[in-house]
C-alpha positions in Angstrom: -10.1 -32.4 10.3 -7.0 -34.4 9.4 -4.6 -32.1 10.3 -1.0 -32.9 12.1 -0.2 -30.1 14.4 3.4 -29.1 14.7 3.7 -31.0 18.3 2.7 -34.4 16.7 6.1 -34.0 14.8 8.9 -36.4 15.6 12.5 -35.2 16.0 12.4 -31.7 14.5 16.3 -30.8 15.3 18.5 -30.1 12.3 15.5 -30.0 10.5 14.7 -26.8 8.3 11.0 -26.0 9.5 9.3 -23.5 7.5 6.4 -21.8 9.3 4.5 -19.4 7.3 2.8 -16.7 9.9 0.4 -13.6 9.9 2.9 -10.8 10.4 0.6 -8.3 9.0 0.9 -5.9 11.6 -0.3 -1.9 11.3 3.0 0.6 11.0 3.5 4.1 11.8 4.4 6.8 9.3 7.3 6.2 10.6 7.1 2.2 10.1 7.3 1.5 13.7 4.9 -0.7 14.7 2.0 0.2 16.4 0.4 -3.0 17.6 2.0 -6.2 17.8 -0.7 -8.8 19.3 0.3 -10.4 15.7 3.4 -11.0 16.6 3.2 -12.6 19.9 0.0 -14.4 19.3 2.9 -16.4 16.8 5.6 -16.8 19.2 4.1 -20.5 20.5 4.6 -21.6 17.5 8.5 -20.4 16.9 9.3 -21.2 20.2 8.6 -24.6 20.1 10.8 -25.5 17.0 13.7 -23.5 18.9 13.3 -25.1 21.6 13.6 -28.8 19.3 17.1 -27.5 18.2 14.9 -26.5 14.6 16.2 -24.5 12.1 13.3 -22.0 12.0 12.8 -20.4 8.7 9.9 -17.8 9.3 7.8 -16.6 6.5 5.0 -13.3 6.4 3.5 -10.8 4.0 2.9 -7.9 4.7 0.8 -4.6 3.6 0.2 -4.3 -0.6 3.5 -4.1 -1.8 1.4 -5.8 -5.2 4.8 -7.7 -6.5 6.9 -4.5 -6.0 10.2 -4.8 -3.9 9.3 -1.4 -1.7 11.2 0.1 1.6 7.8 1.0 3.3 6.6 -3.0 2.8 9.7 -4.7 4.5 9.8 -6.8 7.3 13.1 -5.4 9.3 10.4 -4.0 11.9 8.4 -6.7 12.6 12.1 -9.1 12.3 13.8 -6.4 15.1 10.6 -7.1 17.4 10.1 -10.5 17.3 13.9 -10.7 18.1 13.2 -8.3 21.0 10.3 -10.6 22.0 12.3 -13.9 21.7 15.5 -12.2 23.2 16.6 -14.1 20.3 18.8 -12.6 17.4 16.4 -13.1 13.8 18.8 -12.4 10.6 16.1 -10.6 7.8 17.0 -12.4 4.5 17.2 -10.5 1.4 14.3 -12.0 -0.3 12.0 -14.9 0.6 13.6 -17.0 -2.5 16.6 -17.6 -4.6 20.1 -18.9 -4.1 21.2 -16.0 -1.3 18.4 -17.7 0.9 19.3 -20.9 0.4 22.9 -20.5 1.8 21.5 -18.5 4.7 19.6 -21.1 5.5 22.1 -24.2 4.9 24.4 -22.0 7.2 22.3 -21.5 10.1 22.9 -23.4 13.4 20.4 -25.8 15.2 17.9 -23.3 16.9 18.4 -20.2 14.9 16.0 -18.3 13.1 16.0 -16.9 9.9 13.0 -14.6 8.5 12.2 -14.5 4.8 11.4 -11.1 3.4 8.1 -10.2 2.4 6.0 -13.0 0.6 4.1 -10.7 -1.4 7.4 -8.7 -2.8 7.0 -11.3 -5.6 3.4 -11.2 -7.4 3.5 -15.3 -8.4 2.9 -15.4 -4.4 -1.0 -14.2 -4.8 -1.4 -16.3 -7.7 -0.6 -19.6 -5.7 2.0 -20.1 -8.7 3.5 -23.9 -9.0 7.0 -22.5 -10.1 6.9 -20.2 -6.9 5.4 -22.7 -4.7 8.0 -25.2 -5.4 10.7 -22.3 -4.7 9.7 -21.7 -1.9 8.9 -25.6 -1.0 12.9 -25.9 -1.7 13.9 -24.3 1.5 11.9 -26.7 3.5 12.1 -30.3 5.3 8.8 -29.9 7.0 6.0 -27.2 6.5 4.2 -25.7 8.8 1.4 -22.8 8.8 0.2 -21.3 11.7 -1.3 -18.0 9.6 -4.9 -18.4 10.6 -5.3 -14.7 9.3 -4.4 -15.2 5.9 -6.1 -19.1 5.8 -8.8 -17.9 3.7 -6.9 -17.4 0.8 -5.1 -19.7 -1.8 -1.8 -18.8 -2.2 1.5 -20.0 -2.7 2.6 -20.3 0.4 -0.4 -21.6 2.2 -2.1 -23.8 -0.6 0.9 -24.0 -3.2 3.6 -25.5 -1.1 2.1 -28.0 0.6 2.3 -30.0 -2.8 5.9 -30.3 -2.7 6.8 -30.5 1.1 6.7 -34.6 2.2 5.6 -33.2 5.8 3.2 -30.4 6.8 1.2 -29.9 9.8 -0.4 -26.3 11.5 0.9 -24.3 14.2 0.0 -24.0 17.5 -2.1 -20.8 16.7 -4.0 -22.0 14.4 -4.5 -25.1 16.5 -5.9 -23.0 18.8 -8.0 -20.6 16.9 -9.5 -24.6 15.8 -10.2 -25.5 18.8 -11.6 -21.7 20.2 -14.3 -21.7 17.4 -15.2 -24.9 17.9 -16.0 -23.8 21.3 -17.7 -21.0 21.2 -18.9 -20.5 17.7 -19.5 -24.2 16.2 -22.7 -24.1 18.3 -23.1 -20.9 19.6 -25.3 -20.1 23.0 -28.2 -18.2 22.1 -29.3 -15.3 21.4 -26.2 -15.2 18.8 -25.8 -12.1 18.0 -23.3 -10.8 15.7 -21.5 -7.1 15.5 -20.1 -5.5 12.2 -18.1 -2.1 11.8 -15.2 -0.8 10.2 -14.3 -1.1 6.3 -13.5 -4.1 4.0 -17.4 -3.5 2.8 -17.0 -5.3 -0.3 -15.7 -8.6 1.6 -18.1 -8.5 4.7 -21.6 -7.8 3.1 -20.7 -11.1 0.8 -20.2 -12.5 4.3 -22.5 -11.4 6.2 -25.3 -13.1 3.6 -24.1 -16.7 4.7 -23.9 -15.3 8.5 -27.3 -14.5 8.1 -28.7 -18.9 8.9 -26.0 -18.6 11.7 -26.9 -15.4 13.6 -29.9 -13.9 15.6 -29.4 -10.8 15.3 -26.8 -8.1 13.2 -25.7 -5.1 14.5 -24.0 -3.0 11.7 -22.3 0.6 12.8 -19.2 2.2 11.1 -18.6 2.5 7.1 -20.5 -0.9 6.6 -23.7 1.4 8.0 -24.3 3.5 5.1 -24.6 0.9 2.4 -27.8 -0.4 4.3 -28.7 3.3 5.0 -28.2 4.0 1.5 -30.0 0.5 0.2 -33.1 2.2 2.9 -33.4 5.3 0.5 -31.5 7.4 3.6 -29.1 10.2 2.9 -25.1 9.5 3.4 -23.8 13.0 3.4 -20.5 12.3 1.6 -20.1 8.7 1.1 -19.7 7.9 -2.4 -20.9 4.0 -2.2 -20.6 1.6 -5.3 -24.3 0.9 -6.5 -23.8 -3.0 -6.4 -22.6 -2.8 -3.0 -26.2 -1.1 -2.5 -28.0 -3.8 -4.6 -26.4 -6.5 -2.1 -27.0 -4.8 0.9 -30.7 -4.2 -0.1 -30.9 -7.8 -0.4 -29.6 -8.8 2.5 -32.1 -6.6 4.5 -34.7 -8.6 2.6 -33.0 -12.4 3.3 -32.8 -11.1 6.7 -36.4 -10.2 7.1 -37.6 -13.7 5.5 -35.6 -15.8 7.9 -36.8 -13.2 10.6 -32.5 -12.5 11.6 -33.1 -8.6 13.2 -30.8 -6.1 11.5 -29.8 -3.6 13.5 -28.5 0.0 11.9 -27.9 3.2 13.4 -30.9 5.5 14.1 -27.9 9.2 14.7 -24.3 9.6 13.7 -21.5 12.0 14.6 -20.5 14.2 11.4 -17.9 16.6 10.4 -16.9 18.1 7.4 -13.5 16.3 7.4 -11.5 14.0 10.4 -9.0 15.6 11.9 -8.1 16.4 15.5 -10.2 19.5 16.6 -12.2 19.3 13.5 -15.7 20.3 14.4 -18.4 17.4 15.1 -22.1 16.9 15.4 -24.6 14.7 16.1 -27.4 14.5 13.4 -30.1 11.6 12.2 -29.1 8.8 10.9 -31.6 10.0 7.6 -30.7 13.2 7.5 -26.6 13.6 7.1 -26.1 17.1 6.0 -24.3 17.5 2.5 -20.6 18.2 3.1 -20.4 16.0 5.8 -18.8 12.7 6.3 -20.3 10.3 9.5 -17.6 9.5 11.7 -19.2 7.6 14.6 -22.3 6.0 16.1 -24.2 8.8 17.6 -26.0 8.6 21.6 -29.2 7.4 20.6 -27.4 4.1 18.2 -25.3 3.5 21.1 -28.1 3.0 23.7 -30.2 0.9 20.7 -26.8 -1.4 20.7 -26.2 -1.9 24.4 -29.6 -3.1 25.1 -29.8 -5.6 21.9 -26.4 -7.1 23.4 -27.9 -7.0 27.0 -29.6 -10.8 26.4 -27.0 -12.4 23.7 -25.0 -15.5 25.4 -22.8 -15.2 22.3 -21.3 -12.5 20.9 -18.8 -11.7 17.6 -17.6 -8.1 17.2 -16.0 -7.2 13.8 -14.9 -4.0 12.9 -15.1 -0.5 15.0 -18.1 1.8 14.9 -16.4 4.7 13.6 -12.8 6.4 13.6 -11.7 5.4 16.8 -8.2 6.5 16.6 -9.7 10.1 16.3 -10.7 10.7 20.1 -13.8 13.0 19.1 -15.0 9.9 17.3 -13.9 7.1 19.5 -17.1 7.2 22.1 -19.2 4.7 19.8 -15.9 2.0 19.9 -15.0 2.1 23.4 -18.7 2.4 25.1 -19.1 -0.9 22.8 -16.0 -2.5 24.0 -16.6 -1.1 28.0 -20.4 -2.7 27.9 -18.8 -5.6 26.6 -16.8 -6.5 29.4 -20.2 -6.5 31.1 -22.4 -8.7 29.5 -23.0 -12.6 30.5 -21.9 -13.9 27.5 -19.3 -15.5 25.1 -17.4 -12.4 23.3 -15.4 -13.6 20.5 -12.9 -10.7 18.7 -11.7 -10.9 15.4 -10.2 -8.0 12.5 -7.1 -5.9 13.7 -8.7 -2.7 14.1 -11.1 -4.5 16.6 -7.7 -6.6 17.9 -6.5 -3.2 19.1 -9.3 -1.2 20.5 -9.8 -4.6 22.8 -6.6 -4.6 24.0 -6.4 -0.8 24.4 -10.8 0.0 25.9 -11.1 -3.7 27.2 -7.7 -4.6 28.3 -9.0 -8.5 27.1 -11.0 -8.5 29.8 -14.1 -10.6 29.7 -12.7 -11.6 26.8 -13.5 -15.7 25.2 -11.5 -15.0 22.5 -9.1 -13.2 20.7 -9.1 -14.3 16.9 -5.7 -12.9 14.8 -8.3 -13.2 11.8 -10.8 -11.2 10.8 -12.1 -12.2 7.3 -11.0 -16.1 8.1 -13.2 -16.4 11.2 -16.4 -14.8 9.2 -15.7 -17.0 6.1 -15.4 -19.7 8.6 -18.4 -18.8 10.5 -20.0 -18.5 7.5 -19.2 -22.3 7.2 -16.8 -21.7 4.2 -13.9 -23.6 3.9 -10.4 -22.1 4.6 -7.9 -23.0 1.4 -5.4 -22.8 4.0 -7.0 -24.6 6.4 -8.1 -27.6 3.7 -4.4 -27.6 1.9 -3.1 -29.2 5.2 -5.8 -32.1 4.9 -5.6 -32.4 1.2 -2.4 -32.1 -0.8 -0.9 -33.7 -3.7 2.5 -34.6 -3.5 4.9 -34.2 -6.5 
């Protein structure tokens, strides 16, 4: 992979170093950051640029504002938290492009930091629009991509911009992601097992198809499991599922049989009429979820089966919780899987926002070989897909 990294670039002093990061962190209803893992992961590259006396320009998206400037998607809280971690002032620009932003950068001293406002306040960002890419490029002497978590997307800030900046490089976080992927997942020790959970079924189901050729066993819990249960003709209670995705789940079941990949599904579930603290919950068979109830965690029998399946693994990838783990009465599946992964004699790789949060709260990151800042990006890489954000660093056209 022909990529230069930031620590291979000479003389950053006084240069405008535009660092694309993935600081898409979770926030509570008061817009307070509930997990700053991704901000901490971005620190080494930012600190390196500061030490080299660059003018450090940090860019990121937050949430899905769909091209509208909305206060709840502002990077204000992120800039504040970054400043706390760096023990240094981090100013927030009113936008990510434009004359005012250019003036603020021109006024920066060497070693200062400016955070640009949410890239996705502009619809052009997600369209990889050339004009918007050029506006971003005007802010940079050197472009650094450190956003592995969004490397699977081809946007202006990670692909388009590379066509208009002479010097481009990867950041230290991106470098670490690539090194660890090569170490643990390029040729994983076997048996190799992948645990899928959580939501984003439309994306993950398509990725499972590619991963079937890599894994020895795939374990499925969380909301993902409903598509497979329905595909197998079982009742799923209140769940309303996309018929096309159910068809895809059925195809995955058939392909797994052909490739002799063991697909392990829940046999019992914890259900309730409604998710919420204090709501009555009960355990039922996975093929007998009552109408009027929603499955919100895997059951005790399923947990035993999942643990038994993981016992002989030498490499494990975990992406997605087993249920609605943020509520105590539905956290057992996720908590117990996390605790069990501390004990197994295997390389454990964790990816995905909710899974990373669970890993830190349950496992304390102990015995985790590699915690990735990417969820979908990690899975796409595992499935053999080229990530546009990484490819752009080694293949670009200068205008």
